[in-house]
Structures are given as structure tokens and as C-alpha cells.
C-alpha positions in Angstrom: 1.1 199.7 140.8 -1.4 201.5 141.8 -1.4 205.0 143.6 -3.8 206.7 145.7 -4.1 209.7 148.1 -0.9 211.3 149.7 1.5 211.5 152.8 2.8 208.2 154.2 3.9 205.7 151.7 2.3 202.4 152.2 3.0 199.0 150.3 0.5 196.5 149.8 2.0 193.2 148.7 -1.1 191.6 147.0 -4.8 192.2 145.8 -6.9 192.1 149.1 -10.4 192.4 150.1 -11.5 195.8 149.4 -12.8 196.4 153.3 -9.1 196.8 154.0 -8.3 198.9 150.9 -11.2 201.3 151.7 -9.8 202.0 154.9 -6.6 202.7 154.1 -7.7 205.1 151.1 -10.2 207.1 152.9 -7.8 207.5 156.0 -6.3 210.8 154.5 -2.9 209.8 155.8 -1.8 207.2 153.6 -0.3 207.2 149.6 -1.1 203.4 148.7 1.0 201.4 146.7 0.0 197.7 145.5 1.1 194.9 143.7 -2.2 194.5 142.2 -2.3 190.8 141.7 -3.8 187.7 142.9 -0.2 185.8 142.8 2.6 186.8 145.1 4.7 189.7 144.7 8.0 188.8 143.0 11.3 189.5 145.2 12.2 192.1 142.9 8.7 193.9 142.8 8.8 193.9 146.7 12.1 195.5 147.0 10.9 198.4 144.9 7.8 198.7 146.1 9.0 198.6 150.1 11.6 201.4 149.2 10.8 204.5 151.2 7.7 203.1 152.9 6.3 204.2 155.9 4.2 201.1 156.4 4.0 197.6 154.8 0.8 195.3 154.5 2.4 191.9 153.9 1.1 188.0 153.6 2.4 184.9 154.9 4.0 184.2 151.4 5.9 187.3 151.8 9.5 186.8 153.4 10.2 190.1 155.4 14.0 189.7 156.1 16.7 192.1 156.9 17.1 192.9 153.0 13.5 194.2 152.9 13.9 196.2 156.2 16.9 197.6 154.6 15.6 198.5 151.2 12.5 200.0 153.3 15.1 202.3 154.9 14.5 204.0 158.3 11.1 205.6 157.1 9.5 202.0 158.1 7.2 202.3 161.2 4.9 199.5 161.0 4.6 196.2 159.4 1.0 194.7 159.2 0.4 190.7 158.3 -3.0 189.5 156.6 -2.4 186.4 158.8 -2.3 185.2 162.5 1.0 183.3 161.6 4.1 185.3 161.6 6.9 183.0 161.0 7.6 184.4 157.5 8.9 187.6 159.4 12.3 188.4 160.8 11.1 189.5 164.1 14.4 190.0 165.7 15.3 192.2 163.0 12.1 194.0 163.1 11.9 194.8 166.8 15.6 195.8 167.0 14.8 198.4 164.6 11.7 199.5 166.5 9.3 198.7 163.8 5.7 197.6 165.2 4.1 194.6 164.2 0.5 194.0 163.6 -1.4 190.7 162.8 -5.0 189.4 162.5 -5.8 186.7 165.3 -9.4 185.9 166.8 -11.3 187.1 163.5 -10.3 183.7 161.9 -10.7 181.4 164.6 -14.1 180.0 163.7 -13.8 180.0 160.2 -10.4 177.9 160.8 -12.0 175.7 163.4 -14.9 174.9 160.9 -12.5 174.0 158.1 -10.7 171.9 160.6 -13.8 169.7 161.6 -14.6 169.6 157.6 -10.9 168.4 156.8 -10.9 165.7 159.8 -14.6 164.4 158.8 -13.5 164.3 155.1 -10.3 162.3 156.0 -11.7 160.0 158.5 -15.0 159.1 156.3 -13.0 159.5 153.0 -15.2 161.4 151.2 -12.7 162.7 148.6 -12.2 158.9 147.8 -15.8 158.5 147.6 -16.4 161.6 145.2 -13.6 160.0 142.8 -15.2 156.6 143.1 -18.6 158.1 141.7 -17.0 160.1 139.0 -14.9 157.3 137.7 -17.4 154.3 137.7 -16.1 152.5 140.7 -19.6 152.6 142.2 -21.0 149.3 141.4 -23.5 148.7 144.4 -23.8 149.0 147.9 -21.3 146.9 149.7 -21.0 146.3 153.5 -17.1 147.1 153.6 -16.6 149.6 150.9 -15.0 152.7 151.9 -15.5 152.5 155.5 -14.0 154.9 157.7 -13.9 156.1 161.4 -16.3 157.9 163.5 -15.8 160.7 166.0 -18.5 159.4 168.4 -16.9 157.5 171.3 -13.4 158.3 170.3 -10.5 159.9 172.0 -9.3 163.3 170.2 -5.8 165.1 170.7 -5.3 168.5 170.1 -1.5 169.7 170.0 -1.9 173.4 170.9 -5.2 174.7 172.7 -4.9 178.0 171.9 -7.3 180.1 170.3 -7.9 177.9 167.2 -7.4 174.7 169.1 -10.1 175.6 171.8 -12.7 176.6 169.2 -12.0 173.1 167.4 -12.5 171.3 170.8 -15.9 173.0 171.2 -17.1 172.1 167.8 -16.1 168.3 168.5 -18.2 168.0 172.0 -21.5 167.6 170.0 -20.1 164.8 168.0 -19.8 162.8 171.2 -16.2 162.5 171.8 -15.4 160.3 174.8 -12.1 162.0 175.6 -10.4 165.2 174.7 -6.5 165.5 175.3 -4.5 168.3 174.9 -0.7 169.0 175.0 1.4 172.1 174.9 3.6 174.4 176.7 1.1 174.9 179.9 -2.3 173.7 181.4 -4.9 176.0 179.9 -7.4 177.2 182.4 -10.4 177.3 179.7 -9.6 173.6 178.9 -12.3 172.8 181.5 -15.0 174.1 179.3 -14.4 171.3 176.9 -13.5 168.6 179.5 -9.9 168.9 178.2 -7.0 166.6 179.9 -3.7 168.1 179.8 -1.3 165.4 178.9 2.3 164.6 177.8 2.8 164.7 173.9 3.6 161.1 174.1 0.4 160.2 175.6 -1.7 162.2 173.4 0.0 160.6 170.3 -0.4 157.0 171.7 -4.2 157.1 173.2 -5.6 159.2 170.8 -7.9 158.1 167.6 -7.7 161.5 165.9 -4.9 164.0 166.3 -5.1 167.6 165.3 -2.2 170.1 165.2 -2.9 173.7 165.8 0.2 174.8 167.4 2.4 177.9 166.4 5.5 177.1 164.4 8.3 177.7 166.6 11.8 176.2 166.9 10.6 173.5 169.3 7.6 172.4 166.9 9.4 172.6 163.7 9.6 168.9 162.6 7.9 167.6 165.8 5.4 165.3 163.7 8.1 163.1 162.6 8.7 159.0 162.3 9.1 158.8 165.7 5.8 160.6 166.5 4.0 158.5 163.8 5.2 155.2 165.2 3.5 156.0 168.6 0.3 156.6 166.7 -2.5 154.1 166.5 -2.5 152.5 163.1 -6.5 153.2 163.0 -5.8 156.8 163.9 -6.2 159.8 161.7 -3.8 162.9 161.7 -4.9 166.4 160.6 -2.5 169.5 160.4 -4.1 172.9 160.2 -1.2 175.0 161.7 2.0 175.3 159.5 3.5 172.7 157.0 7.1 172.9 158.7 5.5 171.1 161.8 5.3 168.0 160.0 8.1 166.2 158.6 6.2 165.3 155.2 8.5 162.1 154.1 7.9 160.7 157.5 4.3 161.2 157.1 4.2 159.7 153.6 6.0 156.3 154.9 3.7 156.3 157.9 0.7 156.5 155.6 2.2 154.2 152.7 3.0 151.5 155.2 -0.2 151.8 157.2 1.3 152.9 160.1 -1.6 155.4 160.4 -4.9 155.3 159.1 -5.1 158.7 157.1 -4.1 162.3 157.2 -5.8 165.8 156.2 -3.6 168.6 155.5 -4.5 172.4 155.0 -1.0 173.5 155.2 2.2 171.7 153.6 5.8 172.4 152.9 6.2 174.2 150.5 2.9 175.9 149.5 1.9 175.1 146.9 2.4 171.3 147.2 4.0 170.2 143.7 1.8 168.0 141.9 4.2 165.4 141.7 4.7 165.5 145.4 4.6 161.8 146.9 1.8 162.6 149.2 -0.6 163.2 146.5 -0.4 159.7 144.8 -1.8 158.4 148.3 -5.5 157.6 148.7 -5.6 158.1 152.4 -4.0 161.9 152.2 -6.6 164.5 151.9 -4.6 167.9 150.9 -6.4 171.1 150.5 -4.9 174.5 149.6 -4.5 176.5 153.0 -8.4 177.3 153.1 -8.7 177.8 157.0 -9.7 181.3 156.9 -11.4 181.2 153.3 -14.8 182.5 154.0 -15.7 185.9 152.4 -16.7 187.4 155.7 -13.5 186.2 157.5 -11.0 187.5 154.9 -12.8 190.9 154.9 -12.3 191.2 158.4 -8.7 190.1 158.3 -8.3 192.9 155.7 -10.0 195.5 157.6 -8.1 194.7 160.9 -4.7 194.5 158.9 -5.7 197.9 157.6 -6.4 199.3 161.1 -3.5 197.8 162.6 -1.2 199.6 159.6 -3.0 203.2 160.5 -2.5 202.9 164.0 1.2 201.8 163.7 1.6 204.8 161.1 -0.1 207.3 163.5 1.8 206.2 166.8 -1.6 205.2 168.3 -2.9 201.9 169.4 -3.2 198.9 167.0 -6.1 196.6 167.4 -3.8 193.5 167.3 -0.2 194.5 168.1 2.2 191.7 168.2 4.2 192.5 171.4 6.2 189.1 172.2 
């Protein structure tokens, strides 16, 4: 544990980029205690650290439930998460106690959209397979049909969830010559026109798309959305990419769809659980590319997220505006 400064106690559940720590330590109003590790804080240490805290800066990997809130006690004014997602927090309990919540949208939109395109192309063009073939001596000569994949030009792409990140992905797809861009979600998006987006039913999107990108929030409605029925409606030449949350996908059904050839390939930046065990069936498949939740992983983006999380925390502690407060 580390401690700096005085006054209101803040617990930071992980080693975070220095941009945020500098803001907190120079504020003059916080006593910062930190789980100083790159690895997740053990539950017992989380409960010890949060005891009596006025503020909590947490990550997606920290389960913030009633036990954590009870342990923190009545001093707790604000929880700031270093993420755009908030399904790790018991929001009903938090709101019931009048605790404010900050999160970090927008600053990671571009980085996540770029990563999505990289994952989509790597999966569709079988880049990881190609790298392995070079390393293991499988590259014998140039062959007309060897390691052929699928291209974006002239294709139909479906985006499930055209929010900030979904729209940023769509913008980046346009220069690739995508023929149709479909999207589905709760409502028609007024800004979809800028990417020539067509609002369609989920069934239409799934059955007509050559590439499907999942970028929706994890909610009770979207949990397990991509299941056997979903994959059975996809083209057997279609590519599936998930950058939202692992629990949106039934991974057993995805494995069967990939193994049987029901769909061509899948690229996942998120899984259930995280990390995905090294003996998981999905990792035995050549047509499944799994990367370790790298959506926002650029130096500048993580720095901006850290700074925003710190400013959110200070706003909540001081009873002033928070740059990104979760109010829904």
C-alpha cells in the first residue's frame, strides 16, 4: 500500500497511468491509498482498502457490490471506474446510497475503433494463421488458394450497437469500399446518415451481413444475445467480431458454429471469463482469433482515461461537476 497527502481517503485498486495519480496527489484534498500492482486487487485487500474511504477508483475487474459498499461505510461519496463499461458495479445499490459514479467514455472511442478494424482484418485475412505458418515452416511456396480469406470491399457489414464506438467503427469502414452498412439496436440513430447506415431488425442484420461487429453494451437484453440461433442465421462465409463484452456471446455455441463451419471465423477482444483459460476450446481453433481486451490499449488513451477517472473522482469528492458522470 502507498499513502500520500491527507484529508479525504481515496482507494485506487490498481497501478494506473501516472496522469491520474498526479492529479489526485496534487489536489491537496486526498489521501491516496493504492493497490500498487499490475495484477487485480485480491478481494480481501479490496475490502481492507475501501474501509472508511470517501472515494474509490476501480477497474472493470473489480466487483463493486453491496459487500464493498457496506465495508466502505457511509463516508463513500463517489466511485470512479477506469472504463466505459460499468456492468461490474451494482448500480442499484450504489444509487440507493446516493453515491455518484464516474466513467471514461469518449476518450477511448478512437483507440477501440482502430483496434476493431485491426481485429476484423486480422481475422478475415487470416493474419495470425499466416504468421504461424511462417514460423513453423508451413510456407512452402506461393499457392493460389492457400490462406485465402475475405475482403471488405463490396461487402455488407452489420454493427450491433451504433453508439459512440459503433459509429467510429463505421466511419473507418467507409474507405474500405463497404457496399452496405447495417445496424441494429434499441432506436434509430440520427447520425447514422453520415455513414449511410441502414437501421434493420437484428434478424435481417445477422442473415444479410458478411461481417458482424458487436459493439453494444452488456445489459439483461444483450446477455447471451449471440447464441446458436444467432449463428445459425449467419452466412457460412461470414466473419463475427466481438469488442463489447464477453457475456454477450454464448461461447459454447460460438465454438460449435466455428468448428462445424456454420460461420467462417471469429475475432474476440473480450471473453468470459477474462483471461480466457489457455485450455479453452476456442483456442484450439485456427479460425478464431482471441486477443486480451486491448480495445483502449494505446499509451495516450490509457493516460487520458486515467486523468479523466481522477477528475471524476475529485468532482465527486468535492461535490462539483464530474466530467463524465453516469446518471442513467
